[in-house]
N, CA, C, O and the ligand as a Tripos MOL2 file, in Angstrom:
@<TRIPOS>MOLECULE
protein
  277   275    70     0     0
PROTEIN
NO_CHARGES

@<TRIPOS>ATOM
      1 N         104.1760  126.8370   87.6910 N.3       1 MET1
      2 CA        103.6070  125.5760   88.3450 C.3       1 MET1
      3 C         104.4640  125.0780   89.2430 C.2       1 MET1
      4 O         105.6360  124.9050   88.9100 O.2       1 MET1
      5 N         104.0090  124.7560   90.5740 N.am      2 GLU2
      6 CA        105.0290  124.2350   91.4870 C.3       2 GLU2
      7 C         105.0290  122.8190   91.4960 C.2       2 GLU2
      8 O         103.9790  122.2020   91.3180 O.2       2 GLU2
      9 N         106.0630  122.2730   91.6770 N.am      3 LEU3
     10 CA        106.3790  120.8700   91.4890 C.3       3 LEU3
     11 C         106.8470  120.2390   92.7800 C.2       3 LEU3
     12 O         107.7690  120.7990   93.3710 O.2       3 LEU3
     13 N         106.3640  119.2310   93.2450 N.am      4 THR4
     14 CA        106.9270  118.5020   94.4140 C.3       4 THR4
     15 C         107.0240  117.0370   94.1200 C.2       4 THR4
     16 O         106.3240  116.5080   93.2570 O.2       4 THR4
     17 N         107.9070  116.3810   94.8520 N.am      5 CYS5
     18 CA        108.0990  114.9740   94.5980 C.3       5 CYS5
     19 C         106.9520  114.2370   95.2200 C.2       5 CYS5
     20 O         106.5260  114.5170   96.3410 O.2       5 CYS5
     21 N         106.4550  113.2690   94.4470 N.am      6 SER6
     22 CA        105.2840  112.5390   94.8210 C.3       6 SER6
     23 C         105.7650  111.6020   96.0530 C.2       6 SER6
     24 O         104.9690  111.0590   96.8180 O.2       6 SER6
     25 N         106.8670  111.5120   96.1220 N.am      7 LYS7
     26 CA        107.3620  110.3550   97.1120 C.3       7 LYS7
     27 C         107.6760  111.0630   98.5190 C.2       7 LYS7
     28 O         107.2240  110.7400   99.6170 O.2       7 LYS7
     29 N         108.6190  112.1760   98.1950 N.am      8 CYS8
     30 CA        109.1440  112.7390   99.5740 C.3       8 CYS8
     31 C         108.6480  114.1260   99.7700 C.2       8 CYS8
     32 O         108.7980  114.6800  100.8590 O.2       8 CYS8
     33 N         108.0010  114.7770   98.6610 N.am      9 ASN9
     34 CA        107.4740  116.1200   98.8350 C.3       9 ASN9
     35 C         108.4870  117.1870   98.7060 C.2       9 ASN9
     36 O         108.2330  118.3530   99.0060 O.2       9 ASN9
     37 N         109.7060  116.7690   98.2340 N.am     10 ALA10
     38 CA        110.7230  117.9200   98.1430 C.3      10 ALA10
     39 C         110.2920  118.7460   97.0280 C.2      10 ALA10
     40 O         109.6240  118.3100   96.0900 O.2      10 ALA10
     41 N         110.7230  120.0570   97.1570 N.am     11 GLU11
     42 CA        110.4660  120.9890   96.0420 C.3      11 GLU11
     43 C         111.4060  120.5850   94.9100 C.2      11 GLU11
     44 O         112.5620  120.1880   95.0570 O.2      11 GLU11
     45 N         110.6870  120.7550   93.6510 N.am     12 LEU12
     46 CA        111.4160  120.3660   92.6310 C.3      12 LEU12
     47 C         111.2980  121.3880   91.3070 C.2      12 LEU12
     48 O         110.3350  122.1310   91.1160 O.2      12 LEU12
     49 N         112.4540  121.2800   90.4420 N.am     13 ASN13
     50 CA        112.4740  122.2690   89.3730 C.3      13 ASN13
     51 C         111.8830  121.3070   88.3110 C.2      13 ASN13
     52 O         112.2040  120.1190   88.2680 O.2      13 ASN13
     53 N         110.9210  121.9360   87.3780 N.am     14 GLU14
     54 CA        110.4570  121.0210   86.3800 C.3      14 GLU14
     55 C         111.4660  120.4210   85.2810 C.2      14 GLU14
     56 O         111.1530  119.5670   84.4520 O.2      14 GLU14
     57 N         112.6990  121.0010   85.4160 N.am     15 LYS15
     58 CA        113.7230  120.5130   84.2270 C.3      15 LYS15
     59 C         114.5410  119.3840   85.0430 C.2      15 LYS15
     60 O         115.5210  118.8880   84.4860 O.2      15 LYS15
     61 N         114.1880  118.9700   86.3040 N.am     16 MET16
     62 CA        114.6930  117.9550   86.8000 C.3      16 MET16
     63 C         114.1770  116.5450   86.4830 C.2      16 MET16
     64 O         112.9670  116.3550   86.6020 O.2      16 MET16
     65 N         114.9920  115.5130   86.0820 N.am     17 ASN17
     66 CA        114.4680  114.2580   85.7960 C.3      17 ASN17
     67 C         114.2070  113.3420   86.9380 C.2      17 ASN17
     68 O         113.3520  112.4570   86.9210 O.2      17 ASN17
     69 N         115.0250  113.6210   87.9630 N.am     18 TYR18
     70 CA        115.0560  112.8800   89.1980 C.3      18 TYR18
     71 C         114.9400  113.8080   90.3030 C.2      18 TYR18
     72 O         115.3310  114.9700   90.1940 O.2      18 TYR18
     73 N         114.3390  113.2770   91.5280 N.am     19 CYS19
     74 CA        114.3180  114.0350   92.6070 C.3      19 CYS19
     75 C         115.5780  113.9460   93.3390 C.2      19 CYS19
     76 O         116.0120  112.8580   93.7160 O.2      19 CYS19
     77 N         116.2040  115.0920   93.5610 N.am     20 PRO20
     78 CA        117.5430  115.2020   94.2030 C.3      20 PRO20
     79 C         117.5650  114.6890   95.6080 C.2      20 PRO20
     80 O         118.6270  114.3480   96.1300 O.2      20 PRO20
     81 N         116.4860  114.6300   96.1960 N.am     21 ASN21
     82 CA        116.4740  114.1910   97.5760 C.3      21 ASN21
     83 C         116.2870  112.6670   97.6610 C.2      21 ASN21
     84 O         117.0310  112.0260   98.4020 O.2      21 ASN21
     85 N         115.3270  112.0520   96.9360 N.am     22 CYS22
     86 CA        115.1910  110.5830   97.1640 C.3      22 CYS22
     87 C         115.4620  109.8670   95.8140 C.2      22 CYS22
     88 O         115.4440  108.6370   95.7650 O.2      22 CYS22
     89 N         115.6970  110.5770   94.7870 N.am     23 GLY23
     90 CA        115.9760  109.8070   93.4350 C.3      23 GLY23
     91 C         114.8570  109.1020   92.7740 C.2      23 GLY23
     92 O         115.0470  108.1710   91.9920 O.2      23 GLY23
     93 N         113.5950  109.5880   93.1200 N.am     24 GLU24
     94 CA        112.3730  109.2620   92.4810 C.3      24 GLU24
     95 C         112.4650  109.8030   90.9260 C.2      24 GLU24
     96 O         112.7560  110.9790   90.7050 O.2      24 GLU24
     97 N         112.2110  108.9210   89.9260 N.am     25 PRO25
     98 CA        112.1560  109.5860   88.5780 C.3      25 PRO25
     99 C         110.8630  110.4220   88.4620 C.2      25 PRO25
    100 O         109.7420  110.0230   88.7770 O.2      25 PRO25
    101 N         111.1740  111.6260   87.9710 N.am     26 LEU26
    102 CA        110.0820  112.6000   87.7680 C.3      26 LEU26
    103 C         109.4090  112.7910   86.5350 C.2      26 LEU26
    104 O         108.1830  112.8840   86.4820 O.2      26 LEU26
    105 N         110.2210  112.8610   85.4400 N.am     27 SER27
    106 CA        109.6590  113.1240   84.0600 C.3      27 SER27
    107 C         109.3340  111.8130   83.6530 C.2      27 SER27
    108 O         109.7940  110.7840   84.1470 O.2      27 SER27
    109 N         108.3220  111.9180   82.5050 N.am     28 LEU28
    110 CA        108.0240  110.6510   81.8210 C.3      28 LEU28
    111 C         109.3590  109.9340   81.1020 C.2      28 LEU28
    112 O         109.5480  108.7200   81.0320 O.2      28 LEU28
    113 N         110.1570  110.8920   80.6330 N.am     29 LEU29
    114 CA        111.4630  110.3990   80.0170 C.3      29 LEU29
    115 C         112.1500  109.5400   81.1420 C.2      29 LEU29
    116 O         112.3900  108.3420   80.9950 O.2      29 LEU29
    117 N         112.4360  110.2350   82.2440 N.am     30 ALA30
    118 CA        113.0980  109.3700   83.3880 C.3      30 ALA30
    119 C         112.3960  108.1110   83.6800 C.2      30 ALA30
    120 O         113.0300  107.0820   83.9150 O.2      30 ALA30
    121 N         111.1140  108.1530   83.6750 N.am     31 LYS31
    122 CA        110.3560  106.9210   84.0830 C.3      31 LYS31
    123 C         110.6140  105.8300   83.0100 C.2      31 LYS31
    124 O         110.9310  104.6880   83.3430 O.2      31 LYS31
    125 N         110.4680  106.2170   81.6690 N.am     32 LYS32
    126 CA        110.7980  105.4600   80.5570 C.3      32 LYS32
    127 C         112.2720  104.8340   80.8180 C.2      32 LYS32
    128 O         112.4740  103.6220   80.8920 O.2      32 LYS32
    129 N         113.1910  105.7480   80.9360 N.am     33 ARG33
    130 CA        114.6000  105.3650   81.2190 C.3      33 ARG33
    131 C         114.6640  104.3290   82.2120 C.2      33 ARG33
    132 O         115.3990  103.3590   82.0290 O.2      33 ARG33
    133 N         113.9430  104.4480   83.2760 N.am     34 GLU34
    134 CA        114.1280  103.4190   84.4310 C.3      34 GLU34
    135 C         113.5540  102.1470   83.9740 C.2      34 GLU34
    136 O         114.1860  101.1200   84.2220 O.2      34 GLU34
    137 N         112.3600  102.0720   83.2920 N.am     35 THR35
    138 CA        111.8940  100.8600   82.7120 C.3      35 THR35
    139 C         112.7900  100.3110   81.8520 C.2      35 THR35
    140 O         112.9980   99.1090   82.0160 O.2      35 THR35
    141 N         113.4550  100.9360   80.8630 N.am     36 LEU36
    142 CA        114.4510  100.2450   79.9600 C.3      36 LEU36
    143 C         115.5310   99.7280   80.7090 C.2      36 LEU36
    144 O         116.0260   98.6380   80.4220 O.2      36 LEU36
    145 N         115.9730  100.4850   81.7310 N.am     37 LYS37
    146 CA        117.0830  100.0510   82.5950 C.3      37 LYS37
    147 C         116.7590   98.6750   83.0680 C.2      37 LYS37
    148 O         117.5370   97.7430   82.8630 O.2      37 LYS37
    149 N         115.5350   98.5130   83.7470 N.am     38 HIS38
    150 CA        115.0240   97.3030   84.1800 C.3      38 HIS38
    151 C         114.9870   96.1510   83.1900 C.2      38 HIS38
    152 O         115.4300   95.0320   83.4480 O.2      38 HIS38
    153 N         114.4530   96.4860   82.0920 N.am     39 ASP39
    154 CA        114.3150   95.5570   80.9460 C.3      39 ASP39
    155 C         115.7330   95.0610   80.4690 C.2      39 ASP39
    156 O         115.8920   93.8920   80.1210 O.2      39 ASP39
    157 N         116.6840   95.9130   80.4640 N.am     40 ASN40
    158 CA        118.0050   95.6000   79.8460 C.3      40 ASN40
    159 C         118.6290   94.7090   80.9330 C.2      40 ASN40
    160 O         119.3170   93.7420   80.6080 O.2      40 ASN40
    161 N         118.3940   95.0280   82.2400 N.am     41 ALA41
    162 CA        119.1660   94.2320   83.3650 C.3      41 ALA41
    163 C         118.6070   92.7800   83.1220 C.2      41 ALA41
    164 O         119.3340   91.7920   83.2230 O.2      41 ALA41
    165 N         117.2550   92.7090   82.7910 N.am     42 GLY42
    166 CA        116.5910   91.3790   82.8470 C.3      42 GLY42
    167 C         117.0920   90.4890   81.6750 C.2      42 GLY42
    168 O         117.2660   89.2760   81.7830 O.2      42 GLY42
    169 N         117.3110   91.2210   80.5290 N.am     43 LEU43
    170 CA        117.8570   90.5930   79.3660 C.3      43 LEU43
    171 C         119.3430   90.2710   79.5340 C.2      43 LEU43
    172 O         119.8190   89.2210   79.1010 O.2      43 LEU43
    173 N         119.9970   91.1080   80.1130 N.am     44 GLU44
    174 CA        121.4710   90.6970   80.4470 C.3      44 GLU44
    175 C         121.5840   89.5200   81.5030 C.2      44 GLU44
    176 O         122.5400   88.7440   81.5280 O.2      44 GLU44
    177 N         120.6260   89.4780   82.2760 N.am     45 MET45
    178 CA        120.7710   88.2580   83.2470 C.3      45 MET45
    179 C         120.3800   87.0700   82.4130 C.2      45 MET45
    180 O         120.9600   85.9980   82.5840 O.2      45 MET45
    181 N         119.5000   87.1940   81.5880 N.am     46 LEU46
    182 CA        119.1070   85.9960   80.8480 C.3      46 LEU46
    183 C         120.2160   85.4940   79.9020 C.2      46 LEU46
    184 O         120.4630   84.3160   79.6430 O.2      46 LEU46
    185 N         120.8300   86.5700   79.4400 N.am     47 ALA47
    186 CA        122.0480   86.3320   78.5530 C.3      47 ALA47
    187 C         123.1050   85.4600   79.2990 C.2      47 ALA47
    188 O         123.6640   84.4850   78.7950 O.2      47 ALA47
    189 N         123.2930   85.8920   80.4600 N.am     48 LYS48
    190 CA        124.4280   85.3310   81.4210 C.3      48 LYS48
    191 C         123.8000   83.8310   81.6760 C.2      48 LYS48
    192 O         124.5670   82.8680   81.6940 O.2      48 LYS48
    193 N         122.5180   83.6740   81.8530 N.am     49 LEU49
    194 CA        121.9800   82.4230   82.2040 C.3      49 LEU49
    195 C         122.3920   81.4190   81.1330 C.2      49 LEU49
    196 O         122.6420   80.2480   81.4180 O.2      49 LEU49
    197 N         122.4570   81.9050   79.8930 N.am     50 THR50
    198 CA        122.6800   80.9470   78.7220 C.3      50 THR50
    199 C         124.0840   80.4330   78.8800 C.2      50 THR50
    200 O         124.3560   79.3790   78.3050 O.2      50 THR50
    201 N         125.0600   81.0760   79.6230 N.am     51 LEU51
    202 CA        126.3080   80.6000   79.7600 C.3      51 LEU51
    203 C         126.4450   79.4520   80.7320 C.2      51 LEU51
    204 O         127.3970   78.6740   80.6820 O.2      51 LEU51
    205 N         125.4380   79.3630   81.6490 N.am     52 TYR52
    206 CA        125.4430   78.3690   82.7770 C.3      52 TYR52
    207 C         124.6160   77.0800   82.4910 C.2      52 TYR52
    208 O         124.9230   75.9620   82.9050 O.2      52 TYR52
    209 N         123.5810   77.3670   81.7680 N.am     53 THR53
    210 CA        122.7240   76.2460   81.5770 C.3      53 THR53
    211 C         123.0350   75.3370   80.3660 C.2      53 THR53
    212 O         123.3020   75.7100   79.2240 O.2      53 THR53
    213 N         122.9460   74.0280   80.8500 N.am     54 LYS54
    214 CA        123.3440   73.0350   79.6220 C.3      54 LYS54
    215 C         122.0380   72.4720   79.1040 C.2      54 LYS54
    216 O         122.0870   71.5610   78.2780 O.2      54 LYS54
    217 N         120.8430   72.9530   79.5350 N.am     55 ASN55
    218 CA        119.7390   72.5110   78.9140 C.3      55 ASN55
    219 C         119.3500   73.1580   77.7520 C.2      55 ASN55
    220 O         118.9120   74.3080   77.7860 O.2      55 ASN55
    221 N         119.4950   72.3940   76.5190 N.am     56 PRO56
    222 CA        119.1460   73.0110   75.2020 C.3      56 PRO56
    223 C         117.8550   73.5130   75.0510 C.2      56 PRO56
    224 O         117.7050   74.4890   74.3170 O.2      56 PRO56
    225 N         116.7740   72.9540   75.6880 N.am     57 GLU57
    226 CA        115.4920   73.4620   75.6170 C.3      57 GLU57
    227 C         115.4060   74.9340   76.2160 C.2      57 GLU57
    228 O         114.8450   75.8610   75.6320 O.2      57 GLU57
    229 N         115.9920   75.0260   77.3750 N.am     58 LEU58
    230 CA        115.9260   76.1520   78.1780 C.3      58 LEU58
    231 C         116.7440   77.0570   77.3590 C.2      58 LEU58
    232 O         116.2200   78.1330   77.0730 O.2      58 LEU58
    233 N         117.8850   76.8300   76.9440 N.am     59 LEU59
    234 CA        118.7660   77.7070   76.1210 C.3      59 LEU59
    235 C         117.9630   78.4310   74.9320 C.2      59 LEU59
    236 O         118.0480   79.6200   74.6260 O.2      59 LEU59
    237 N         117.1810   77.4650   74.3450 N.am     60 LYS60
    238 CA        116.3770   78.0020   73.0030 C.3      60 LYS60
    239 C         115.4170   79.0830   73.4410 C.2      60 LYS60
    240 O         115.3120   80.1760   72.8860 O.2      60 LYS60
    241 N         114.6480   78.6270   74.6080 N.am     61 ILE61
    242 CA        113.5530   79.4570   75.0280 C.3      61 ILE61
    243 C         114.2530   80.8550   75.4730 C.2      61 ILE61
    244 O         113.6750   81.8900   75.1410 O.2      61 ILE61
    245 N         115.4120   80.9360   76.1750 N.am     62 ILE62
    246 CA        115.9760   82.2080   76.4540 C.3      62 ILE62
    247 C         116.4130   82.8920   75.4810 C.2      62 ILE62
    248 O         116.2740   84.1150   75.4790 O.2      62 ILE62
    249 N         117.0490   82.2050   74.4300 N.am     63 LYS63
    250 CA        117.5110   83.0010   73.1730 C.3      63 LYS63
    251 C         116.4990   83.6110   72.4210 C.2      63 LYS63
    252 O         116.5890   84.7380   71.9330 O.2      63 LYS63
    253 N         115.3830   82.7410   72.3160 N.am     64 ASP64
    254 CA        114.2340   83.3270   71.6350 C.3      64 ASP64
    255 C         113.7100   84.6730   72.3080 C.2      64 ASP64
    256 O         113.4780   85.6630   71.6140 O.2      64 ASP64
    257 N         113.5490   84.6690   73.5810 N.am     65 PHE65
    258 CA        113.2180   85.6270   74.4400 C.3      65 PHE65
    259 C         114.0610   86.9490   74.1770 C.2      65 PHE65
    260 O         113.5550   88.0510   73.9630 O.2      65 PHE65
    261 N         115.2580   86.7080   74.2190 N.am     66 VAL66
    262 CA        116.2730   87.7650   74.0580 C.3      66 VAL66
    263 C         116.2350   88.4680   72.7340 C.2      66 VAL66
    264 O         116.2810   89.6910   72.5980 O.2      66 VAL66
    265 N         116.1400   87.5250   71.7060 N.am     67 ASP67
    266 CA        116.0400   88.0410   70.2460 C.3      67 ASP67
    267 C         114.7280   88.9430   70.0770 C.2      67 ASP67
    268 O         114.7160   89.9610   69.3850 O.2      67 ASP67
    269 N         113.7650   88.5160   70.6960 N.am     68 LYS68
    270 CA        112.5130   89.3040   70.5310 C.3      68 LYS68
    271 C         112.7050   90.5680   71.0470 C.2      68 LYS68
    272 O         112.1440   91.5240   70.5130 O.2      68 LYS68
    273 N         113.4400   90.7160   72.0380 N.am     69 ASN69
    274 CA        113.5570   92.0670   72.8770 C.3      69 ASN69
    275 C         114.6400   92.8280   72.2910 C.2      69 ASN69
    276 O         114.9440   93.9270   72.7550 O.2      69 ASN69
    277 ZN        111.6310  112.8060   96.3760 Zn       70 ZN70
@<TRIPOS>BOND
     1     1     2 1
     2     2     3 1
     3     3     4 2
     4     3     5 am
     5     5     6 1
     6     6     7 1
     7     7     8 2
     8     7     9 am
     9     9    10 1
    10    10    11 1
    11    11    12 2
    12    11    13 am
    13    13    14 1
    14    14    15 1
    15    15    16 2
    16    15    17 am
    17    17    18 1
    18    18    19 1
    19    19    20 2
    20    19    21 am
    21    21    22 1
    22    22    23 1
    23    23    24 2
    24    23    25 am
    25    25    26 1
    26    26    27 1
    27    27    28 2
    28    27    29 am
    29    29    30 1
    30    30    31 1
    31    31    32 2
    32    31    33 am
    33    33    34 1
    34    34    35 1
    35    35    36 2
    36    35    37 am
    37    37    38 1
    38    38    39 1
    39    39    40 2
    40    39    41 am
    41    41    42 1
    42    42    43 1
    43    43    44 2
    44    43    45 am
    45    45    46 1
    46    46    47 1
    47    47    48 2
    48    47    49 am
    49    49    50 1
    50    50    51 1
    51    51    52 2
    52    51    53 am
    53    53    54 1
    54    54    55 1
    55    55    56 2
    56    55    57 am
    57    57    58 1
    58    58    59 1
    59    59    60 2
    60    59    61 am
    61    61    62 1
    62    62    63 1
    63    63    64 2
    64    63    65 am
    65    65    66 1
    66    66    67 1
    67    67    68 2
    68    67    69 am
    69    69    70 1
    70    70    71 1
    71    71    72 2
    72    71    73 am
    73    73    74 1
    74    74    75 1
    75    75    76 2
    76    75    77 am
    77    77    78 1
    78    78    79 1
    79    79    80 2
    80    79    81 am
    81    81    82 1
    82    82    83 1
    83    83    84 2
    84    83    85 am
    85    85    86 1
    86    86    87 1
    87    87    88 2
    88    87    89 am
    89    89    90 1
    90    90    91 1
    91    91    92 2
    92    91    93 am
    93    93    94 1
    94    94    95 1
    95    95    96 2
    96    95    97 am
    97    97    98 1
    98    98    99 1
    99    99   100 2
   100    99   101 am
   101   101   102 1
   102   102   103 1
   103   103   104 2
   104   103   105 am
   105   105   106 1
   106   106   107 1
   107   107   108 2
   108   107   109 am
   109   109   110 1
   110   110   111 1
   111   111   112 2
   112   111   113 am
   113   113   114 1
   114   114   115 1
   115   115   116 2
   116   115   117 am
   117   117   118 1
   118   118   119 1
   119   119   120 2
   120   119   121 am
   121   121   122 1
   122   122   123 1
   123   123   124 2
   124   123   125 am
   125   125   126 1
   126   126   127 1
   127   127   128 2
   128   127   129 am
   129   129   130 1
   130   130   131 1
   131   131   132 2
   132   131   133 am
   133   133   134 1
   134   134   135 1
   135   135   136 2
   136   135   137 am
   137   137   138 1
   138   138   139 1
   139   139   140 2
   140   139   141 am
   141   141   142 1
   142   142   143 1
   143   143   144 2
   144   143   145 am
   145   145   146 1
   146   146   147 1
   147   147   148 2
   148   147   149 am
   149   149   150 1
   150   150   151 1
   151   151   152 2
   152   151   153 am
   153   153   154 1
   154   154   155 1
   155   155   156 2
   156   155   157 am
   157   157   158 1
   158   158   159 1
   159   159   160 2
   160   159   161 am
   161   161   162 1
   162   162   163 1
   163   163   164 2
   164   163   165 am
   165   165   166 1
   166   166   167 1
   167   167   168 2
   168   167   169 am
   169   169   170 1
   170   170   171 1
   171   171   172 2
   172   171   173 am
   173   173   174 1
   174   174   175 1
   175   175   176 2
   176   175   177 am
   177   177   178 1
   178   178   179 1
   179   179   180 2
   180   179   181 am
   181   181   182 1
   182   182   183 1
   183   183   184 2
   184   183   185 am
   185   185   186 1
   186   186   187 1
   187   187   188 2
   188   187   189 am
   189   189   190 1
   190   190   191 1
   191   191   192 2
   192   191   193 am
   193   193   194 1
   194   194   195 1
   195   195   196 2
   196   195   197 am
   197   197   198 1
   198   198   199 1
   199   199   200 2
   200   199   201 am
   201   201   202 1
   202   202   203 1
   203   203   204 2
   204   203   205 am
   205   205   206 1
   206   206   207 1
   207   207   208 2
   208   207   209 am
   209   209   210 1
   210   210   211 1
   211   211   212 2
   212   211   213 am
   213   213   214 1
   214   214   215 1
   215   215   216 2
   216   215   217 am
   217   217   218 1
   218   218   219 1
   219   219   220 2
   220   219   221 am
   221   221   222 1
   222   222   223 1
   223   223   224 2
   224   223   225 am
   225   225   226 1
   226   226   227 1
   227   227   228 2
   228   227   229 am
   229   229   230 1
   230   230   231 1
   231   231   232 2
   232   231   233 am
   233   233   234 1
   234   234   235 1
   235   235   236 2
   236   235   237 am
   237   237   238 1
   238   238   239 1
   239   239   240 2
   240   239   241 am
   241   241   242 1
   242   242   243 1
   243   243   244 2
   244   243   245 am
   245   245   246 1
   246   246   247 1
   247   247   248 2
   248   247   249 am
   249   249   250 1
   250   250   251 1
   251   251   252 2
   252   251   253 am
   253   253   254 1
   254   254   255 1
   255   255   256 2
   256   255   257 am
   257   257   258 1
   258   258   259 1
   259   259   260 2
   260   259   261 am
   261   261   262 1
   262   262   263 1
   263   263   264 2
   264   263   265 am
   265   265   266 1
   266   266   267 1
   267   267   268 2
   268   267   269 am
   269   269   270 1
   270   270   271 1
   271   271   272 2
   272   271   273 am
   273   273   274 1
   274   274   275 1
   275   275   276 2
@<TRIPOS>SUBSTRUCTURE
     1 MET1         2 RESIDUE 1 A MET
     2 GLU2         6 RESIDUE 1 A GLU
     3 LEU3        10 RESIDUE 1 A LEU
     4 THR4        14 RESIDUE 1 A THR
     5 CYS5        18 RESIDUE 1 A CYS
     6 SER6        22 RESIDUE 1 A SER
     7 LYS7        26 RESIDUE 1 A LYS
     8 CYS8        30 RESIDUE 1 A CYS
     9 ASN9        34 RESIDUE 1 A ASN
    10 ALA10       38 RESIDUE 1 A ALA
    11 GLU11       42 RESIDUE 1 A GLU
    12 LEU12       46 RESIDUE 1 A LEU
    13 ASN13       50 RESIDUE 1 A ASN
    14 GLU14       54 RESIDUE 1 A GLU
    15 LYS15       58 RESIDUE 1 A LYS
    16 MET16       62 RESIDUE 1 A MET
    17 ASN17       66 RESIDUE 1 A ASN
    18 TYR18       70 RESIDUE 1 A TYR
    19 CYS19       74 RESIDUE 1 A CYS
    20 PRO20       78 RESIDUE 1 A PRO
    21 ASN21       82 RESIDUE 1 A ASN
    22 CYS22       86 RESIDUE 1 A CYS
    23 GLY23       90 RESIDUE 1 A GLY
    24 GLU24       94 RESIDUE 1 A GLU
    25 PRO25       98 RESIDUE 1 A PRO
    26 LEU26      102 RESIDUE 1 A LEU
    27 SER27      106 RESIDUE 1 A SER
    28 LEU28      110 RESIDUE 1 A LEU
    29 LEU29      114 RESIDUE 1 A LEU
    30 ALA30      118 RESIDUE 1 A ALA
    31 LYS31      122 RESIDUE 1 A LYS
    32 LYS32      126 RESIDUE 1 A LYS
    33 ARG33      130 RESIDUE 1 A ARG
    34 GLU34      134 RESIDUE 1 A GLU
    35 THR35      138 RESIDUE 1 A THR
    36 LEU36      142 RESIDUE 1 A LEU
    37 LYS37      146 RESIDUE 1 A LYS
    38 HIS38      150 RESIDUE 1 A HIS
    39 ASP39      154 RESIDUE 1 A ASP
    40 ASN40      158 RESIDUE 1 A ASN
    41 ALA41      162 RESIDUE 1 A ALA
    42 GLY42      166 RESIDUE 1 A GLY
    43 LEU43      170 RESIDUE 1 A LEU
    44 GLU44      174 RESIDUE 1 A GLU
    45 MET45      178 RESIDUE 1 A MET
    46 LEU46      182 RESIDUE 1 A LEU
    47 ALA47      186 RESIDUE 1 A ALA
    48 LYS48      190 RESIDUE 1 A LYS
    49 LEU49      194 RESIDUE 1 A LEU
    50 THR50      198 RESIDUE 1 A THR
    51 LEU51      202 RESIDUE 1 A LEU
    52 TYR52      206 RESIDUE 1 A TYR
    53 THR53      210 RESIDUE 1 A THR
    54 LYS54      214 RESIDUE 1 A LYS
    55 ASN55      218 RESIDUE 1 A ASN
    56 PRO56      222 RESIDUE 1 A PRO
    57 GLU57      226 RESIDUE 1 A GLU
    58 LEU58      230 RESIDUE 1 A LEU
    59 LEU59      234 RESIDUE 1 A LEU
    60 LYS60      238 RESIDUE 1 A LYS
    61 ILE61      242 RESIDUE 1 A ILE
    62 ILE62      246 RESIDUE 1 A ILE
    63 LYS63      250 RESIDUE 1 A LYS
    64 ASP64      254 RESIDUE 1 A ASP
    65 PHE65      258 RESIDUE 1 A PHE
    66 VAL66      262 RESIDUE 1 A VAL
    67 ASP67      266 RESIDUE 1 A ASP
    68 LYS68      270 RESIDUE 1 A LYS
    69 ASN69      274 RESIDUE 1 A ASN
    70 ZN70       277 GROUP 0 **** ****
């Protein structure tokens, strides 16, 4: 089966997780990893926010959200 990148049409090997040409995630696993990375970045950002906010209500909301994830 011939694989090409959906983004840049580069020829791909099915073992590849990312397009070597444009970096588009190719496998479901890679796509999942990308999503996780984004989620973690969001959580990390929220965690950092708790360091700067002095509003206790907002702090609680953020902490609850982080704990759930
Ligand atoms: Zn590509």
